[in-house]
C-alpha positions in Angstrom: 55.6 30.8 21.5 54.9 28.9 18.4 51.3 27.8 17.9 49.5 25.9 15.2 46.0 25.6 14.0 44.5 22.1 13.6 42.0 21.7 10.8 40.4 18.5 12.0 37.3 16.4 11.3 35.1 18.8 13.2 36.9 21.9 13.9 40.0 23.8 14.7 42.0 23.9 17.9 45.3 25.4 19.0 48.4 23.3 19.6 52.1 23.6 19.6 54.3 22.4 16.7 57.7 23.0 15.2 59.1 20.8 12.5 61.9 21.6 10.1 61.2 21.3 6.4 63.5 19.1 4.3 64.3 19.7 0.6 64.1 16.0 -0.3 61.2 13.6 -0.6 60.9 10.6 1.6 58.5 8.0 0.3 55.7 6.6 2.5 56.1 2.9 3.3 54.9 0.2 1.0 52.1 -0.8 3.2 48.3 -0.7 2.9 48.3 2.6 4.9 51.2 3.9 2.8 49.3 3.2 -0.4 46.3 5.1 1.0 48.5 8.1 1.7 50.0 8.1 -1.8 46.5 7.8 -3.4 45.3 10.7 -1.2 48.0 13.1 -2.3 47.6 12.1 -5.9 43.8 12.6 -5.7 44.1 15.9 -3.8 46.3 17.3 -6.6 43.9 16.0 -9.3 40.8 17.8 -8.1 37.4 17.3 -6.4 36.2 14.5 -8.7 39.3 12.5 -7.9 38.9 13.2 -4.2 35.4 11.9 -4.3 36.6 8.7 -5.9 39.4 8.4 -3.4 37.1 8.6 -0.4 34.7 6.1 -1.9 37.5 3.6 -2.5 39.9 4.2 0.4 37.8 5.4 3.4 36.8 3.0 6.1 33.1 2.0 5.6 32.1 2.7 9.1 33.9 6.1 9.1 32.0 7.0 5.9 28.7 6.5 7.7 29.8 9.0 10.4 31.3 11.5 8.0 29.9 11.2 4.4 31.8 12.0 1.3 30.0 15.3 0.8 31.2 16.5 4.2 34.8 15.4 3.4 34.7 17.1 0.1 33.7 20.4 1.8 36.8 20.2 4.0 38.9 19.3 1.0 37.7 22.4 -0.8 38.8 24.5 2.2 42.2 22.9 2.3 42.7 23.1 -1.5 41.7 26.7 -1.5 44.3 27.5 1.0 47.2 25.2 0.2 47.0 24.5 -3.5 48.7 21.3 -4.6 50.6 19.2 -2.1 54.1 17.8 -2.1 55.3 15.3 0.5 58.4 16.5 2.4 59.1 13.9 5.1 57.5 10.9 6.9 57.6 11.5 10.6 56.0 8.3 11.8 54.6 5.2 10.2 52.5 2.5 11.8 49.8 0.2 10.3 47.1 2.5 11.6 48.8 5.9 11.6 51.1 7.8 9.2 52.3 11.2 10.1 54.0 13.3 7.4 55.1 16.8 6.6 53.5 18.2 3.4 54.1 21.5 1.7 51.4 23.4 -0.2 52.0 25.2 -3.4 51.7 28.5 -1.4 54.7 27.5 0.7 52.8 26.5 3.8 54.2 23.5 5.6 51.6 21.3 7.4 51.7 18.1 9.3 49.2 15.6 8.2 48.3 12.7 10.5 46.4 10.0 8.6 44.5 7.6 10.9 43.4 4.1 9.7 41.2 1.3 10.9 43.3 -1.2 12.9 42.7 -4.1 10.6 42.8 -5.0 6.9 42.3 -3.2 4.6 43.2 -0.4 7.0 40.7 2.0 5.5 41.1 5.7 6.2 39.3 7.0 9.3 40.3 10.6 9.3 43.0 13.2 8.7 44.3 15.7 11.1 46.0 18.7 9.5 48.3 20.9 11.6 49.7 24.2 10.4 53.3 24.3 11.6 53.4 28.0 11.0 56.4 27.6 8.7 56.0 29.4 5.4 52.8 31.1 6.7 54.4 34.4 7.4 58.1 35.0 7.4 59.2 36.7 10.6 59.4 40.4 10.1 59.4 42.0 13.6 58.5 45.7 13.6 60.7 48.2 15.4 57.9 49.3 17.8 54.2 49.1 18.6 53.4 52.0 16.3 54.9 50.3 13.3 53.1 47.1 14.3 49.7 48.8 14.3 50.4 50.5 11.0 51.3 47.1 9.4 48.3 45.4 10.8 45.9 48.1 9.8 47.1 48.1 6.2 47.0 44.4 6.0 43.5 44.1 7.3 42.2 46.9 5.1 43.6 45.0 2.1 42.0 41.7 3.1 38.7 43.4 3.8 38.7 45.2 0.4 39.1 41.8 -1.3 36.4 40.3 1.0 39.0 37.9 2.4 38.4 38.9 6.0 35.3 39.8 7.9 35.6 40.1 11.6 37.3 42.0 14.4 40.8 42.2 15.7 42.4 43.3 19.0 46.1 43.6 20.0 47.1 44.4 23.6 50.6 44.9 25.0 51.2 44.6 28.7 47.6 45.3 29.4 47.2 48.3 27.1 45.1 47.9 24.0 47.1 49.0 21.0 44.7 48.1 18.2 41.0 47.4 18.0 39.0 47.4 14.8 36.2 45.6 12.9 35.8 44.9 9.2 33.1 43.4 7.0 29.5 42.6 7.6 27.8 40.8 10.5 24.7 40.4 8.3 25.2 40.6 4.6 21.5 40.8 3.6 20.8 43.7 6.0 24.2 45.3 5.5 24.9 45.4 9.2 28.6 46.0 9.8 30.8 44.1 12.3 31.7 46.1 15.3 34.4 45.7 17.9 31.5 44.8 20.3 30.0 42.2 18.0 29.5 38.7 19.5 31.2 36.1 17.4 30.9 32.3 17.5 34.2 31.2 19.0 33.9 27.5 18.2 36.3 25.3 20.2 37.6 28.2 22.3 34.8 27.1 24.7 36.9 24.0 25.5 39.3 26.3 27.4 36.4 27.4 29.6 35.5 23.8 30.2 39.1 22.9 31.1 39.2 25.9 33.5 36.0 24.7 35.1 37.5 21.3 35.7 40.6 22.8 37.3 38.3 24.8 39.6 36.6 21.7 40.8 39.8 19.8 41.2 41.2 22.6 43.3 38.0 22.4 45.5 38.3 18.7 45.9 35.0 18.0 44.1 36.6 15.8 41.5 39.9 14.2 40.6 41.7 13.9 37.3 41.7 10.2 37.9 37.9 9.9 38.5 36.2 7.8 35.8 33.1 8.8 33.8 31.1 6.2 35.7 31.7 7.9 39.0 29.6 10.8 37.9 27.6 9.4 35.0 26.7 5.8 36.1 24.2 5.5 33.2 26.7 6.5 30.5 25.7 4.4 27.4 29.2 2.9 26.8 30.0 0.8 29.9 33.6 0.3 28.8 34.1 4.0 28.6 32.3 4.6 31.9 34.7 2.2 33.7 38.0 3.1 31.9 37.9 6.7 30.8 39.1 9.3 33.3 38.8 13.0 33.5 42.4 13.2 32.6 41.8 11.2 29.4 39.0 13.5 28.5 41.1 16.6 29.0 44.1 15.2 27.1 42.0 13.8 24.3 43.3 10.3 24.9 39.9 8.8 25.8 39.1 7.0 22.6 35.7 8.7 22.6 34.9 10.1 19.2 33.0 13.0 17.7 29.4 14.0 17.6 29.8 15.5 14.1 28.9 12.8 11.6 26.0 11.0 10.0 23.8 11.2 13.1 24.4 14.9 13.5 23.7 15.5 9.8 20.4 13.6 10.0 19.4 15.1 13.4 17.0 18.0 14.0 19.7 20.4 15.0 17.3 22.9 16.5 16.4 20.3 19.2 20.0 20.0 20.4 19.6 22.3 23.4 21.3 20.6 26.4 24.5 18.7 26.8 22.5 15.5 27.3 21.0 16.1 23.8 24.4 15.5 22.3 24.9 12.1 23.9 22.8 10.1 21.4 25.1 11.4 18.6 28.1 9.5 19.8 28.1 8.0 23.4 27.0 4.4 22.5 29.8 3.9 20.0 32.8 1.7 20.8 36.0 3.3 22.0 38.4 3.9 19.1 41.3 2.7 21.2 42.3 1.8 24.7 42.2 5.0 26.9 45.6 6.6 27.2 47.0 4.6 24.2 47.0 7.6 21.8 45.7 11.1 21.2 42.7 11.8 19.0 40.6 15.0 18.8 37.3 14.5 20.6 34.4 16.9 20.7 32.4 14.1 22.3 34.9 13.9 25.2 34.3 17.5 26.0 30.5 17.0 26.1 31.2 14.3 28.7 33.4 16.7 30.6 30.6 19.3 30.7 28.2 16.7 32.1 30.8 15.7 34.7 31.2 19.4 35.7 27.4 19.6 36.2 27.3 16.5 38.4 30.4 17.5 40.5 29.4 21.1 41.0 25.6 20.5 41.5 25.0 23.3 38.9 24.0 23.4 35.3 27.1 23.5 33.2 26.2 26.8 31.5 25.4 28.4 34.9 28.7 27.2 36.4 30.7 28.8 33.5 28.8 32.0 33.9 29.2 32.2 37.6 32.7 30.9 38.0 34.4 32.1 34.8 32.6 34.8 33.0 31.7 36.9 36.1 35.1 36.8 37.9 36.8 37.5 34.6 34.5 40.4 33.8 33.2 38.8 30.6 29.8 40.6 30.3 29.0 39.7 26.7 29.7 36.0 26.4 27.4 33.0 26.5 26.2 29.9 24.9 23.1 31.5 23.3 20.4 29.4 21.6 20.5 29.9 17.9 17.0 31.2 17.8 17.4 33.5 20.8 17.2 37.2 20.3 20.7 38.4 21.1 21.8 42.0 20.3 24.9 42.5 18.1 25.3 38.8 17.3 27.0 37.9 14.1 25.8 35.6 11.3 28.4 33.2 9.9 29.0 32.7 6.2 30.5 29.6 4.6 31.6 29.2 1.0 29.7 26.7 -1.1 30.3 26.5 -4.9 32.2 29.7 -4.8 29.4 31.6 -3.0 29.1 32.8 0.6 26.0 31.3 2.3 24.8 31.6 6.0 25.9 28.7 8.2 22.8 28.8 10.3 21.5 25.4 9.3 24.8 23.7 10.3 24.6 25.0 13.9 23.1 23.0 16.8 20.3 24.6 18.8 22.8 25.7 21.4 26.5 25.5 21.8 28.1 23.2 24.3 31.1 22.5 26.6 32.9 21.4 23.4 32.3 24.7 21.5 29.8 27.0 19.8 29.5 29.7 22.4 29.8 33.5 21.6 32.2 36.1 22.8 33.7 39.4 22.0 37.2 40.9 21.6 37.2 42.5 25.0 35.7 39.5 26.8 38.4 37.2 25.4 41.1 39.8 26.4 39.5 39.8 29.9 39.6 36.0 30.0 43.3 35.9 29.1 44.0 38.7 31.7 42.1 36.8 34.4 44.0 33.6 33.7 47.3 35.5 33.8 46.4 37.1 37.1 45.3 33.8 38.7 41.7 35.0 39.2 40.4 31.8 37.7 42.5 29.4 39.6 44.4 28.2 36.5 47.4 30.3 35.5 48.8 28.8 32.3 52.2 30.3 33.1 54.0 31.1 29.9 50.9 31.9 27.9 48.3 30.3 25.8 47.2 29.8 22.2 43.7 28.6 21.5 41.5 28.6 18.5 38.1 27.5 17.2 36.6 27.0 13.7 34.0 25.4 11.7 32.1 26.4 8.5 31.4 30.1 8.8 33.3 30.8 11.9 36.9 31.1 13.1 38.5 32.5 16.2 42.0 32.8 17.7 43.2 33.9 21.1 46.9 34.1 21.9 48.8 35.5 24.9 52.5 35.2 25.4 53.8 36.1 28.9 57.4 36.6 27.6 56.6 39.5 25.3 53.4 40.7 27.0 51.3 40.6 23.8 47.7 39.4 23.5 46.1 38.8 20.1 42.4 38.2 19.6 41.0 37.6 16.1 37.4 36.8 15.4 35.9 36.1 12.0 32.5 35.1 10.6 34.0 33.3 7.6 35.5 29.8 7.1 38.8 28.9 8.6 41.6 30.0 8.3 40.3 33.6 8.1 41.1 34.4 11.7 44.0 31.9 12.1 45.9 33.4 9.1 45.5 37.0 10.5 46.8 35.9 13.9 49.8 34.2 12.3 50.6 37.3 10.4 50.3 39.6 13.4 52.6 37.2 15.4 55.2 37.4 12.7 55.2 41.3 13.1 55.4 41.5 16.9 58.4 43.7 18.0 61.2 42.0 19.8 62.4 43.5 23.0 
């Protein structure tokens, strides 16, 4: 089961990918979009000042209002810190408004970069989706048995923690038996409170899996259909085109054309006042669809906010209550929840993001409360319980061969993987920037014994 981590405009999600590297360079097309891509790679390799100039000159003006240059440079710093300089390997797809390419970092990582452009001249850059293919991240080195796996993981994590490159908690289970469970680093650096295996971490977009499971419950109960439109449940939705055309299926598949709530409006908002799903709607819901629903795929936090509101209407329950009653309780998840940021919650971690080379709390970047798109909290054992409940069919949605989901934003990163073929479950939670948890999960996967 090969998984990848998407470093996207707003966060990180799990998805499958497997592309073969090529030793030769294939040039991007001589089109406006192609010239934007060439300029991006040149600026990326030249440094932050050049990247700032690139975004000012090449980004779509409307997109810059949603995601300012400073925010884009923050994501650039994360990528540059992980990948180093970039080298184009192969163009996978080229259209006037989309170029997909394989790019290799100086550290050997191979990533797929999908550049999205405005649909008309001068085809300004809208955003970039970066997918880690897993190639080069960790050469496969399967250990002979579980004991050797645990020894390798423990040594690796102790080394990372000693260099302050990992702060979080890790669990590995095999056929239902926990093999390894440990915590490293600090949950609160000022108070010197250590992370524990019971610590509640912000799991970012892993909450989207709970939202999808909730939808599947309601479909099974006949309370909604995947072909129902937004308007059936939310007749007052601000965008009438979206209300009439976008279906639940589009929202789940991220083919709705609905955008993100992270952007200029979010940056300027009083984040502490974002407490309900409805509070998120003014951040994105009145914007035009980016494309005709079903026409293409584009990551959408906004779409999962809408799903949460549909779940509430279809079930007759508050979204948070529905997830607690129909997912957390049946799965035995006793320490999970979408806690308000100012709520007193025992053993809850603080996130730390790197700015100008220093780790700083991410508190001010968080909304007042997480949502159906992400931002809830969970623990190692609760996420293991979730994977187990799915596997056993107790949540009405057995993913069959397994699952790979992840979440991330400044100061938080989480990964949950379960492979039915080999029986291993991996949970990695971190209170640092991506890819702190993702890289550890990749490394562990490379060491899993083969039966």
